[in-house]
C-alpha distance (Angstrom), angle and dihedral (degrees) to the residues before:
residue distance angle dihedral
M1 . . .
K2 3.85 . .
M3 3.69 127.5 .
A4 3.80 130.9 -172.6
I5 3.82 120.3 -159.2
I6 3.58 114.8 -165.4
G7 3.91 107.7 -155.5
G8 3.78 87.6 21.9
S9 3.82 98.9 155.6
G10 3.83 94.9 66.7
F11 3.86 126.7 94.2
F12 3.88 95.2 -89.0
G13 3.79 96.3 35.5
S14 3.72 96.4 49.1
C15 3.81 90.3 49.7
L16 3.77 93.8 46.5
G17 3.86 89.7 47.4
R18 3.88 91.5 51.9
I19 3.90 93.2 47.9
A20 3.84 93.1 44.6
A21 3.88 91.0 49.6
H22 3.76 89.8 47.2
E23 3.79 88.8 54.0
G24 3.84 91.9 52.6
W25 3.76 101.4 -92.8
E26 3.94 118.7 138.8
V27 3.71 99.7 -132.4
V28 3.94 127.9 -158.5
S29 3.77 110.1 -166.7
Y30 3.84 117.3 -161.3
D31 3.77 121.8 -167.1
S32 3.81 140.8 138.8
F33 3.77 84.6 -123.4
I34 3.67 113.6 55.3
N35 3.78 119.4 -150.5
E36 3.77 106.7 -175.4
G37 3.83 92.5 166.9
A38 3.83 91.6 97.5
G39 3.81 91.3 101.1
N40 3.79 96.6 -149.1
S41 3.68 121.2 127.4
N42 3.87 90.0 -154.3
I43 3.85 90.5 67.3
S44 3.76 124.1 74.5
F45 3.80 122.6 -171.5
K46 3.79 127.2 -139.9
A47 3.85 125.9 -175.0
A48 3.92 108.4 -130.3
D49 3.76 134.0 163.3
I50 3.84 101.9 -153.9
T51 3.74 91.7 -157.2
R52 3.89 92.7 58.7
D53 3.69 109.4 15.6
E54 3.72 131.3 75.5
I55 3.68 113.8 -129.8
A56 3.80 111.9 -124.6
L57 3.81 105.7 -161.0
P58 3.80 117.4 -154.4
A59 3.86 114.6 -105.3
G60 3.83 107.5 -95.1
T61 3.86 95.8 30.2
T62 3.89 103.7 155.5
A63 3.79 100.2 178.0
V64 3.77 135.7 33.9
V65 3.87 126.3 -167.0
Y66 3.76 117.6 -166.0
L67 3.74 112.1 -156.3
A68 3.76 103.9 144.4
Q69 3.80 113.9 141.2
S70 3.80 128.3 -166.3
P71 3.83 110.5 -130.9
Y72 3.87 84.3 -141.6
Y73 3.70 97.3 67.2
H74 3.88 88.3 121.3
T75 3.83 99.2 47.5
F76 3.77 117.8 81.7
P77 3.00 135.0 -160.3
E78 3.79 93.7 -3.3
H79 3.77 93.1 68.6
A80 3.66 104.3 20.3
D81 3.83 92.8 121.2
H82 3.82 89.5 61.5
L83 3.86 96.0 43.1
F84 3.76 93.1 49.5
G85 3.97 90.3 39.5
V86 3.71 88.6 58.5
N87 3.75 103.2 36.3
V88 3.76 102.6 37.2
V89 3.90 110.9 15.1
G90 3.81 96.8 34.6
A91 3.86 88.5 48.8
I92 3.76 94.1 47.3
K93 3.94 92.0 47.1
T94 3.72 89.4 48.7
A95 3.83 94.1 47.1
I96 3.75 90.7 49.8
A97 3.83 90.2 49.8
A98 3.78 91.2 50.0
H99 3.97 92.7 46.1
G100 3.85 88.3 47.8
Q101 3.88 92.6 49.6
G102 3.80 91.6 51.5
C103 3.79 94.9 -111.0
R104 3.87 112.1 171.7
F105 3.84 98.5 -154.0
F106 3.81 133.4 40.6
C107 3.82 122.8 179.1
F108 3.85 120.3 -167.2
A109 3.84 114.0 -165.9
S110 3.73 109.8 -139.7
T111 3.88 127.8 170.1
G112 3.69 136.8 -97.6
S113 3.89 84.2 -136.5
V114 3.83 88.8 83.9
Y115 3.76 88.3 80.7
Q116 3.78 122.8 93.6
K117 3.72 112.2 -116.5
S118 3.68 115.3 -86.2
F119 3.79 140.3 161.8
L120 3.83 88.5 -148.0
P121 3.87 127.3 84.9
L122 3.82 111.7 -82.5
S123 3.86 127.3 -130.2
E124 3.69 132.6 -179.8
A125 3.87 86.5 -94.5
S126 3.71 94.4 57.3
P127 3.78 118.2 117.1
V128 3.81 116.4 -87.4
Q129 3.83 127.8 -149.9
R130 3.82 122.5 -130.4
G131 3.84 101.3 -177.0
N132 3.69 95.8 96.1
H133 3.88 127.3 78.7
Y134 3.78 94.5 -139.1
V135 3.60 94.4 48.2
L136 3.69 94.5 43.8
S137 3.83 88.4 55.0
K138 3.72 91.4 53.5
L139 3.79 97.5 44.9
T140 3.90 89.8 49.3
S141 3.77 91.9 55.4
E142 3.91 90.7 45.2
E143 3.83 89.1 56.1
I144 3.74 93.7 45.6
M145 3.88 92.5 48.0
H146 3.80 88.6 58.9
L147 3.86 89.7 56.8
F148 3.90 91.5 68.9
P149 3.85 112.5 102.9
R150 3.75 106.2 -98.5
D151 3.76 93.4 -153.9
R152 3.68 91.3 73.1
M153 3.91 104.2 28.2
Q154 3.78 128.8 16.7
S155 3.84 110.1 -139.3
V156 3.82 121.0 -161.4
C157 3.74 126.9 -175.0
V158 3.84 117.2 -156.6
R159 3.76 123.7 -165.4
L160 3.83 105.5 -145.8
F161 3.73 119.7 -161.9
G162 3.81 125.4 -147.1
L163 3.84 104.0 -19.6
F164 3.69 110.5 177.3
G165 3.89 126.7 160.1
P166 3.73 144.7 176.8
R167 3.83 98.5 -82.9
Q168 3.74 95.4 49.8
R169 3.72 115.4 100.1
T170 3.77 106.3 -172.9
C-alpha cells in the first residue's frame, strides 16, 4: 500500500506519515520544507512547491492526503495568489494526478473555520461563512473535490479544528 502526503512535513502530516508507515504503508511525503528527521525507512521525502511543481505520484499509489497550507493564509490581498495557489490550484492538480494514477482514495484537509460562529454543537449541515478569503479558498476546493467521479476515486473533505504543533511558530 502506498500513500502520498502533500504537506507531509507539517505537524499533522509528519504524525500521519509516521503512523501510516508503522501500519505498513509506504509513504511519500511532499513538502516545500523537508523534514527527514522522521527516522522511518518506509517514508521518503520529496521537495515540491505545489504552486509551481507538478506532483508525480509513484506508481501504485492508492491514497493521497492533501494537507498543504500556505503560510500566507492571513494576508489578503497581498498574497492571494499563493493562498489560492496552494488551497485551490494545488489541490486540483494533486487530485487530477491521483485520479489519473488510479488512486482509490483522496482526502482534502479543509478547516473548521468554514462554519459560521455558533454556541451550539456543529454538524456538517451547520451554516458556513463565505466572507473570508481563507475560508472561501477551502470551500472552493471542497466543492471541486466532490466533482471527481466517485466510481474511480473516493474523495473526502475533512474540516479540521485548531491543529497546532511543535514546528509551528504562529
